[in-house]
C-alpha positions, 0 to 999 in steps of 0.5 A: 500500500503507498501512502496517500499524501492528503491522508497523511495531511489530515493525519499529521494535521489532527496530532498537531491540533491535539498537541498540547505541548507534552502530551496529546488529547485523544479528541477535543471535548470529549476527552480533554486530558491526557490518556495512558494508553492513548499517548503510548500509541500517539508516540507511534504516530509522532515518531514519523514526523518527529522523533523527539516529540514521540519520546516527549509524550511517553516522558510526560505520561510517566511523569505522572508515575505514582510511588507504587509505580503505577501509571495512571490512566488519566493525566489531568494536566489542564482544567477542564470542566467538560469531562466526568469524572474529572480531578476533582472527583477522582481526589487522589491527591497527586501532582499532576492530578490523576485518575486512580486507576490504570490502564493497558501496559502497551507502553514498554512495546512502544517504548521498544519500537522508538528504540528500535527506529533509533538503531537498538543502542544501549546507551541511547539517551531517552531510554534508560528512564522509561525503562526504569518506569516500565520496571516500576510499572510492571512490578505494580501489575505483579504486586497489586493484580495478579491475587491468583498467582498465575501471571494474569491480570485483574482489573478493579475496574472496567475502565482500566480495560481499555475496552470499558463497556465490553459485554464481558463485564456485565454479569460481574457490574451487575453485581456492584451496589448503586445505591450511594451513587447520588447524583452526577452529570455525564458529559461524553453524551454531550459531545457523541450520539447516545445511542455510541455511549455506554447506558445510564444503568452501566454508568452508575456501576462506572461511577460507584466502582470508582467510588469504593476507589476513592472511599478507600483512599486508593489503596490498591491493595484493599481495593484489589482485594475487597473492590467491587468489580474483580475482572481477570481481563484477557486484554490486559493479560495478554498486553503484559505478557508481550510488554514483558517480552519488549522489556526483558529484550531491553533489560538483555541489552542493558544488561540488567540480569537481575530484571530479565531474570525477573521477567523471564520467571514472569513470562513463563507463568504468564504462558501457562497460565494464559489456558485459566481464560481458554474458554473451549466451547467458545474457542478464544481466550475470555476474560473471567470474573476473579470471584466467581471463576466464570467465563465470560464465554464471549469471542471478542478482539481481545481474544486475538491478541493470543497471537500478539502475546505469542501463546496458546497450542497448535490447535487453539490458534487453529481455533482463534483463526476458525473465530476469525474467518467465521468474524470475517464472513459476518461483517464488511469490516475486520474486526469487530470487538464482538463478535456479531450474534454475541448477546448485546451486541451492536456495530455503533456502541462503545465497545459492543461491536465497533472496529478499533484500530488500536486492537486491529494493530495489535492483532495484526501485528500479532498475526504477520509474527505468528505466521498469518500474514494474509489475515494481518493482511486483510485487517490492515487493508480493512484498517485503512479503508475505514479511514479513507471511507470515513475519516479519524473517529475513534471507532467504526461500525463494522457493518457499514464503516460509519465512525462512532465516538469521537471525530478527529481521534489522535490515535486513528490518526497515529495508526495511519501514520505509522501502520495502516496507511503506509 
């Protein structure tokens, strides 16, 4: 695929427009702050334009890392009353103000890519600080988010997954007590069609989980042990395993033998533990409730991160490819965030059907690495067609290609520049 100069220019303009000087907002209005995994992917886009700016995006993010190692999911660099819940609602007491939860740990993988683009020199002047931050972040996950000791990641808020409104969380969310939530004013539905956003009864539960964390003083041990939402997420589990592999490569290059040994042990534990998420009936990796141990039984785009993480027996991978083929036959564009025909599938509603290009990017990369070049090419081509036909939206309908969520979206522009527009 050759570059399209007009679309390239639009992608660059979006990154420039959403640049706040050291960090990028996902889109104007709907998301007016810095988001964790958004910034990681945006750095890949900036790397095609200005390597210094790419590193700066990451450095600004890790500047908000907590003392315990957590990299928060939102950093509130500036006041903006157009978003709920804002810094005053989270009340974490941090400087700069942040949320009290994290997001998918893709930073080490992106940092390794930026480093490799510039020659993979162990003496790279900007590598060490980012590497150290990733080591601390990964240790935080291992310390606070692996209660079953199987190398998988438990989340304590559905927002941490990045797949905020996935049907995988429905049963666990139903158990969340919302009687003490009280009144609040949503801001998201003032920016985007309500048909594309979570329902009110779902949002009430998101707020209740956040309020539990705030009442617990953002004590991550307490929240992990007794919080109202405890899901072992297939997405974060796969993303952290992949990130640990990438962090190991950096540790070896830096001669950090102790960390390298630590990471090898964590990788081995995760590789073995991942089978706990395999659902034979679904023929896919699915998230599990950490309290009831029930599997969601749902095939989502996160199921296919198995290729990105480098896990699965030949038989399991064959089942996943069969699921991919099934989904390709039921939609015009890959890859739906939920298999069509599943409960509550909706091709327009947030994470219940729409295509997300950052997920497509990770999945396509994993498929290519694991010998499925044809599927990787199909997903890459579909991603490019979505942008060419609809523009730079947050997500897209897998059925019609219509854009959904926020427009002029930073990470979609970044994916065009760094991946599917090449």
